[in-house]
N, CA and C of each residue as an Amber inpcrd file, in Angstrom:
protein
   285
 172.8070000   2.2630000 121.3900000 174.0190000   1.5450000 121.1130000
 173.8430000   0.1050000 121.5710000 174.3450000  -0.8580000 120.7880000
 174.1430000  -2.2740000 121.0950000 174.6980000  -2.6650000 122.4680000
 174.0540000  -3.6390000 123.0610000 174.4770000  -4.1780000 124.3460000
 174.4720000  -5.6980000 124.2540000 175.3270000  -6.3120000 125.0340000
 175.4670000  -7.7590000 125.0100000 175.3220000  -8.3200000 126.4140000
 174.5470000  -9.3650000 126.5400000 174.4920000 -10.1230000 127.7750000
 175.4100000 -11.3140000 127.5590000 176.4170000 -11.4220000 128.4150000
 177.3930000 -12.5050000 128.3230000 177.2380000 -13.3570000 129.5760000
 176.9200000 -14.6220000 129.3640000 176.7430000 -15.5470000 130.4790000
 177.7910000 -16.6460000 130.3820000 178.4180000 -16.9360000 131.5030000
 179.2710000 -18.1160000 131.6090000 178.6020000 -19.0290000 132.6210000
 178.4460000 -20.2760000 132.2320000 177.6310000 -21.2000000 133.0130000
 178.3380000 -22.5410000 133.1510000 178.3680000 -23.0450000 134.3810000
 178.8340000 -24.3990000 134.6320000 177.6400000 -25.1780000 135.1710000
 177.2110000 -26.1600000 134.4100000 176.0010000 -26.9190000 134.7340000
 176.3500000 -28.0880000 135.6570000 175.6090000 -28.1950000 136.7680000
 175.8240000 -29.2910000 137.7120000 174.6780000 -30.3090000 137.6830000
 173.5080000 -29.8760000 137.2070000 172.3450000 -30.7690000 137.1250000
 171.6810000 -30.5450000 135.7650000 172.0990000 -31.3060000 134.7460000
 171.5890000 -31.0780000 133.3880000 170.0730000 -31.1700000 133.2580000
 169.4450000 -32.0830000 133.9670000 167.9970000 -32.2310000 133.8670000
 167.2830000 -30.9920000 134.4040000 167.7140000 -30.5290000 135.5480000
 167.1160000 -29.3330000 136.1460000 167.4280000 -28.1070000 135.2900000
 168.6360000 -28.0420000 134.7350000 169.0130000 -26.9170000 133.8860000
 168.1590000 -26.8900000 132.6160000 167.7680000 -28.0490000 132.1170000
 166.9170000 -28.1120000 130.9210000 165.5710000 -27.4350000 131.1720000
 165.0570000 -27.5180000 132.3960000 163.7920000 -26.8460000 132.7310000
 163.9530000 -25.3360000 132.6390000 165.0990000 -24.8340000 133.0670000
 165.4070000 -23.4000000 132.9370000 165.4280000 -23.0130000 131.4570000
 166.1310000 -23.7990000 130.6540000 166.2210000 -23.5040000 129.2210000
 164.8540000 -23.4760000 128.5600000 164.0150000 -24.4280000 128.9160000
 162.6620000 -24.4720000 128.3510000 161.8420000 -23.2600000 128.7820000
 162.0350000 -22.8200000 130.0230000 161.2590000 -21.6930000 130.5610000
 161.5930000 -20.3730000 129.8790000 162.8390000 -20.2010000 129.4400000
 163.2150000 -18.9120000 128.8330000 163.3820000 -18.9920000 127.3170000
 163.1040000 -20.1430000 126.7270000 163.2620000 -20.3070000 125.2770000
 162.4720000 -19.2360000 124.5180000 163.1630000 -18.5230000 123.6410000
 162.5320000 -17.4870000 122.8220000 162.3260000 -16.1580000 123.5260000
 162.6350000 -16.0760000 124.8020000 162.3760000 -14.8540000 125.5670000
 163.2610000 -13.6950000 125.1290000 164.5410000 -13.9290000 124.9180000
 165.4490000 -12.8410000 124.5210000 164.9540000 -12.1600000 123.2520000
 164.4440000 -12.9440000 122.3150000 163.9440000 -12.3760000 121.0520000
 162.7720000 -11.4220000 121.2830000 161.9890000 -11.6620000 122.3010000
 160.8680000 -10.7680000 122.6260000 161.3590000  -9.3790000 123.0340000
 162.6080000  -9.2890000 123.4420000 163.2060000  -8.0150000 123.8440000
 164.2150000  -7.5160000 122.8120000 164.1600000  -8.0760000 121.6140000
 165.0620000  -7.6650000 120.5400000 166.4000000  -8.3710000 120.5630000
 166.5480000  -9.3880000 121.3890000 167.8100000 -10.1040000 121.5060000
 168.0350000 -11.0860000 120.3740000 169.3020000 -11.2850000 120.0500000
 169.6940000 -12.2650000 119.0360000 170.9350000 -12.9940000 119.5360000
 170.9230000 -14.2940000 119.3910000 172.0600000 -15.0980000 119.8340000
 173.2740000 -14.8260000 118.9510000 174.4020000 -14.5480000 119.5800000
 175.6600000 -14.3340000 118.8640000 176.4520000 -15.6340000 118.8700000
 176.5760000 -16.2350000 120.0410000 177.2910000 -17.5030000 120.1830000
 176.7870000 -18.2020000 121.4290000 176.8120000 -19.5180000 121.3700000
 176.3490000 -20.3160000 122.4960000 177.0300000 -21.6690000 122.3830000
 177.7750000 -22.0390000 123.4110000 178.4030000 -23.3510000 123.3580000
 179.4540000 -23.5600000 124.4270000 180.0310000 -24.7360000 124.3770000
 181.0610000 -25.1110000 125.3310000 182.3810000 -24.4450000 124.9590000
 183.2110000 -24.2420000 125.9670000 184.5520000 -23.7060000 125.7320000
 185.3180000 -24.7470000 124.9190000 185.8480000 -24.3260000 123.7710000
 186.5720000 -25.2470000 122.8950000 188.0110000 -25.4370000 123.3430000
 188.5950000 -24.3610000 123.8480000 190.0000000 -24.4090000 124.2420000
 190.2650000 -23.2790000 125.2210000 190.9830000 -23.5780000 126.2850000
 191.3580000 -22.5520000 127.2560000 192.6980000 -21.9850000 126.8200000
 192.7110000 -20.7040000 126.5180000 193.9230000 -20.0640000 126.0250000
 194.7250000 -19.3810000 127.1230000 194.0060000 -18.9530000 128.1700000
 194.6980000 -18.2570000 129.2560000 193.7910000 -18.2190000 130.4730000
 194.3730000 -18.3480000 131.6500000 193.6230000 -18.1920000 132.8840000
 193.0420000 -19.4970000 133.4050000 192.3930000 -19.3710000 134.5550000
 191.8000000 -20.5040000 135.2540000 190.3210000 -20.5770000 134.8790000
 189.9940000 -21.4460000 133.9510000 188.6290000 -21.5790000 133.4480000
 188.1890000 -23.0250000 133.6030000 186.9670000 -23.2150000 134.0580000
 186.4100000 -24.5640000 134.1580000 186.2570000 -25.1160000 132.7380000
 186.8590000 -26.2530000 132.4380000 186.7690000 -26.7970000 131.0790000
 185.3580000 -27.2120000 130.6790000 184.4500000 -27.3220000 131.6430000
 183.0550000 -27.6720000 131.3480000 182.1520000 -26.4580000 131.2030000
 182.7320000 -25.2840000 131.2940000 181.9610000 -24.0390000 131.2110000
 181.3490000 -23.8600000 129.8230000 180.1620000 -23.2920000 129.8120000
 179.4950000 -22.9200000 128.5620000 179.4000000 -21.4010000 128.5340000
 179.4240000 -20.8360000 127.3370000 179.3580000 -19.3870000 127.1770000
 178.1880000 -19.0650000 126.2500000 177.4010000 -18.0610000 126.6600000
 176.2700000 -17.6060000 125.8590000 176.3860000 -16.0940000 125.7190000
 176.3690000 -15.6110000 124.4800000 176.4110000 -14.1740000 124.2030000
 175.1660000 -13.8280000 123.4030000 174.3890000 -12.8720000 123.9220000
 173.1670000 -12.4250000 123.2660000 173.2610000 -10.9210000 123.0290000
 173.0140000 -10.4980000 121.7900000 173.0790000  -9.0790000 121.4200000
 171.6810000  -8.4780000 121.5150000 171.5950000  -7.3030000 122.1420000
 170.3520000  -6.5470000 122.2530000 170.5500000  -5.1900000 121.5920000
 169.4660000  -4.5520000 121.1720000 169.6120000  -3.2450000 120.5160000
 170.1870000  -2.1660000 121.4340000 169.9630000  -2.3210000 122.7450000
 170.4470000  -1.3310000 123.7100000 170.4300000  -1.9440000 125.1100000
 171.0550000  -1.2470000 126.0420000 171.1560000  -1.7450000 127.4150000
 169.7840000  -1.8630000 128.0780000 168.8840000  -0.9480000 127.7530000
 167.5570000  -0.9880000 128.3610000 166.8250000  -2.2730000 127.9940000
 166.9490000  -2.7080000 126.7430000 166.3080000  -3.9530000 126.3060000
 166.9160000  -5.1520000 127.0190000 168.2370000  -5.1450000 127.1700000
 168.9130000  -6.2420000 127.8680000 168.4650000  -6.3020000 129.3200000
 168.3970000  -5.1510000 129.9580000 167.9660000  -5.1180000 131.3640000
 166.5000000  -5.5470000 131.5010000 165.6650000  -5.1320000 130.5530000
 164.2480000  -5.5110000 130.5930000 164.0960000  -7.0260000 130.4710000
 164.9170000  -7.6430000 129.6340000 164.9210000  -9.0970000 129.4960000
 165.2760000  -9.7540000 130.8270000 166.3670000  -9.3010000 131.4380000
 166.8540000  -9.9240000 132.6700000 165.9480000  -9.6850000 133.8770000
 165.1690000  -8.6320000 133.8430000 164.2880000  -8.3390000 134.9730000
 162.8410000  -8.7640000 134.7180000 162.5850000  -9.3330000 133.5410000
 161.2130000  -9.7520000 133.2190000 160.7700000 -10.8730000 134.1640000
 159.4780000 -10.9480000 134.3820000 158.9250000 -11.9870000 135.2620000
 159.2790000 -13.3780000 134.7510000 159.2250000 -13.5700000 133.4390000
 159.4980000 -14.8900000 132.8720000 160.9640000 -15.2820000 133.0830000
 161.8750000 -14.3380000 132.9020000 163.2910000 -14.6510000 133.1470000
 163.5120000 -14.9610000 134.6250000 162.9120000 -14.1820000 135.4920000
 163.0730000 -14.3950000 136.9310000 162.5520000 -15.7840000 137.3350000
 161.4490000 -16.2060000 136.7150000 160.9340000 -17.5520000 136.9790000
 161.9550000 -18.5980000 136.5140000 162.5150000 -18.4040000 135.3240000
 163.5380000 -19.3120000 134.8190000 164.7520000 -19.3430000 135.7230000
 165.1400000 -18.1810000 136.1880000 166.2880000 -18.0880000 137.0940000
 166.0470000 -18.9050000 138.3560000 164.8280000 -18.8700000 138.8750000
 164.4790000 -19.6830000 140.0450000 164.6320000 -21.1710000 139.7320000
 164.2370000 -21.5820000 138.5220000 164.3660000 -22.9820000 138.1160000
 165.8330000 -23.3930000 137.9850000 166.6840000 -22.4390000 137.6210000
 168.1160000 -22.7040000 137.4300000 168.8430000 -22.9000000 138.7650000
 168.2650000 -22.3820000 139.8340000 168.8940000 -22.4600000 141.1570000
 169.2400000 -23.9020000 141.5070000 170.4980000 -24.1330000 141.8400000
 170.9530000 -25.4640000 142.1950000 171.3020000 -26.3380000 141.0000000
 171.0810000 -25.8350000 139.7910000 171.3720000 -26.6100000 138.5800000
 172.6330000 -26.1350000 137.8790000 173.0540000 -24.9040000 138.1840000
 174.2160000 -24.3430000 137.4920000 174.7560000 -23.1470000 138.2510000
 176.0420000 -22.9130000 138.0410000 176.6800000 -21.6950000 138.5150000
 176.7330000 -20.7600000 137.3170000 176.0000000 -19.6670000 137.3780000
 175.9170000 -18.7450000 136.2400000 176.4530000 -17.3710000 136.6350000
 177.2040000 -16.7940000 135.7430000 177.7000000 -15.4190000 135.9110000
 177.2440000 -14.6440000 134.6930000 176.4920000 -13.5790000 134.9450000
 175.8680000 -12.8140000 133.8730000 176.4580000 -11.4190000 133.8600000
 176.8540000 -10.9580000 132.6690000 177.4660000  -9.6360000 132.5190000
 176.7490000  -8.8570000 131.4320000 176.7650000  -7.5480000 131.5540000
 176.2430000  -6.6540000 130.5210000 177.4070000  -5.8610000 129.9460000
 177.5730000  -5.9470000 128.6350000 178.6000000  -5.1590000 127.9390000
 177.8830000  -4.2100000 126.9970000 178.3550000  -2.9870000 126.9350000
 177.7550000  -1.9830000 126.0430000 178.7780000  -1.5970000 125.0050000
 178.3690000  -1.7210000 123.7500000 179.2640000  -1.4700000 122.6300000
 179.4120000   0.0210000 122.3800000
């Protein structure tokens, strides 16, 4: 059953965050992932949300593939590069 990795990210250091993006570019696809949506919040409809927050949703064929992506050595290296560049919250949703 499909699974989704949903990330909400507030970037504090764009240059450093770009290194993270470069490090994981194309990685989700190696685990069967496909981008569903990626971008800045267009409008806050309800709740306390940082207006500079970005949202990324990636669809995977199953939860195991999503977890394998997030625990891969390459993702972990990217995550280390992201440290101090952004506040990221990552969630797994299973359809």
